[in-house]
C-alpha positions in Angstrom: -3.9 28.7 -26.6 -2.7 28.1 -23.1 -3.4 24.8 -21.5 -2.6 25.9 -17.9 -2.3 22.3 -16.9 -0.6 22.9 -13.4 -3.8 24.9 -12.4 -6.4 22.8 -14.1 -5.2 19.3 -13.4 -5.8 19.6 -9.6 -9.3 21.0 -10.3 -10.0 18.0 -12.6 -8.9 15.5 -9.9 -11.0 17.4 -7.2 -14.0 17.1 -9.6 -13.5 13.4 -10.0 -13.3 13.0 -6.2 -16.2 15.2 -5.5 -18.4 13.4 -8.0 -17.3 10.0 -6.7 -16.2 8.8 -10.2 -14.3 5.8 -8.9 -17.3 4.7 -6.9 -19.6 5.1 -9.9 -17.3 3.1 -12.1 -17.2 0.2 -9.5 -21.0 0.4 -9.0 -21.6 0.1 -12.8 -19.3 -3.0 -13.1 -20.4 -4.7 -9.8 -22.0 -7.6 -11.5 -19.3 -8.1 -14.2 -16.5 -10.6 -14.1 -13.8 -9.6 -11.6 -10.3 -8.9 -12.6 -7.7 -8.8 -9.8 -4.3 -7.2 -9.8 -2.3 -8.0 -6.8 -0.1 -5.0 -6.0 2.8 -5.3 -3.5 2.5 -2.4 -1.1 5.2 0.3 -0.8 7.0 0.9 2.4 5.6 3.9 4.4 9.1 5.4 4.9 9.4 8.4 2.6 7.9 10.5 -0.2 7.1 8.6 -3.4 9.9 8.6 -6.2 9.8 7.9 -9.9 9.8 4.2 -9.4 6.6 4.4 -7.2 5.0 6.6 -9.9 6.0 4.3 -12.7 4.7 1.1 -10.7 1.3 2.7 -9.7 0.6 4.5 -13.1 1.4 1.3 -15.2 -0.9 -0.8 -12.9 -3.6 1.9 -13.0 -3.4 1.7 -16.7 -4.1 -2.0 -16.7 -6.9 -1.6 -14.2 -8.7 1.1 -16.3 -8.0 -0.9 -19.6 -9.6 -4.0 -18.0 -12.5 -2.0 -16.6 -13.1 -0.6 -20.1 -13.3 -4.2 -21.4 -16.2 -4.7 -19.0 -14.6 -6.2 -15.9 -15.1 -5.2 -12.3 -11.7 -4.0 -11.0 -11.5 -2.7 -7.5 -8.1 -1.4 -6.4 -7.5 -1.4 -2.6 -4.2 0.4 -1.8 -2.1 -0.8 1.0 1.1 0.1 2.8 4.0 -2.0 4.4 4.4 -0.2 7.7 6.8 -2.6 9.4 10.4 -3.8 8.7 13.9 -2.6 8.3 13.2 0.1 5.4 10.8 2.0 8.0 13.0 1.5 10.9 16.3 2.4 9.1 14.8 5.7 7.7 13.5 6.5 11.1 16.9 6.0 12.8 18.5 8.3 10.0 15.9 10.9 10.8 16.3 10.7 14.5 20.1 10.5 14.2 20.5 7.7 16.6 21.2 3.9 16.7 19.1 1.1 18.2 21.1 1.2 21.4 20.2 4.8 22.1 16.4 4.4 22.5 14.0 2.1 24.3 12.4 -0.6 22.2 8.8 0.4 23.2 9.4 4.1 22.6 10.9 3.5 19.2 8.0 1.2 18.2 5.6 4.0 19.0 7.8 6.5 17.1 7.8 4.0 14.2 4.1 3.6 14.2 3.5 7.3 14.1 6.2 7.8 11.5 4.8 5.1 9.1 1.3 6.5 9.5 2.6 10.0 8.5 4.0 8.6 5.3 0.9 6.6 4.6 -1.0 9.8 4.5 1.6 11.7 2.4 2.0 8.8 -0.1 -1.8 8.6 -0.3 -2.0 12.2 -1.5 0.9 11.8 -3.7 -0.5 8.8 -5.4 -4.0 10.4 -5.7 -2.4 13.4 -7.3 -1.0 11.1 -10.1 -4.7 10.4 -10.9 -4.6 6.7 -9.8 -8.1 5.5 -9.0 -8.6 3.5 -5.8 -10.3 3.2 -2.4 -8.0 5.7 -0.8 -10.2 6.1 2.3 -10.0 2.4 3.2 -6.5 1.1 2.5 -5.0 -1.9 4.2 -2.1 -1.2 6.5 0.2 -3.9 7.9 0.3 -2.3 11.3 -3.4 -2.7 11.9 -4.2 -5.3 14.5 -6.5 -7.6 12.3 -3.8 -7.7 9.7 -1.1 -8.6 12.2 -3.4 -11.2 13.8 -3.8 -12.9 10.3 -0.1 -13.0 9.9 0.3 -14.6 13.3 -2.5 -17.1 12.7 -0.8 -18.1 9.3 2.5 -18.6 11.1 1.0 -20.6 13.8 -0.6 -22.8 11.1 2.8 -23.3 9.4 4.5 -24.2 12.8 1.7 -26.8 13.5 2.3 -28.4 10.2 6.0 -28.6 10.9 7.1 -26.2 8.1 8.9 -24.0 10.5 11.9 -25.6 12.2 15.3 -24.8 13.6 18.3 -26.3 11.6 21.5 -25.7 9.7 20.0 -26.4 6.3 16.6 -26.9 4.8 15.1 -30.3 4.8 13.0 -32.0 2.1 9.3 -31.4 2.7 6.7 -33.9 1.4 3.4 -32.4 0.5 
């Protein structure tokens, strides 16, 4: 008997998506005790690799297990769209250094670059059969997310936790 998995698996994933299986599971468990698994977001700077796959599949197994135990387990995927990993990869692809491009122009390119890999990685993670709210991820480049970070930083500054010095000082809570 021929399993023909390479052809059948995408059809199964499409059926799950078309039926809204993930949403049905969430609706069925909406009044149950919540189980939250905090998942650090991957950088949006390239295709997924075996480390990404292992990470997401193991966490998906935990979420599905806890769901079968009767918990409400929503998974909201997210991506880190800022920082050196994204910038470094973009500089490599452009074949330039930071001194060869205007900062504003580079930030625009980095924004577009990160979004392109969010979309690619989203498809790749979905292809692994990982259930999640793929249409509504959180992205660190969204204005509301950035505003939250700035507000948190401002709060830390006001409380005196951010300071300039040669070494750390003892903080009393």
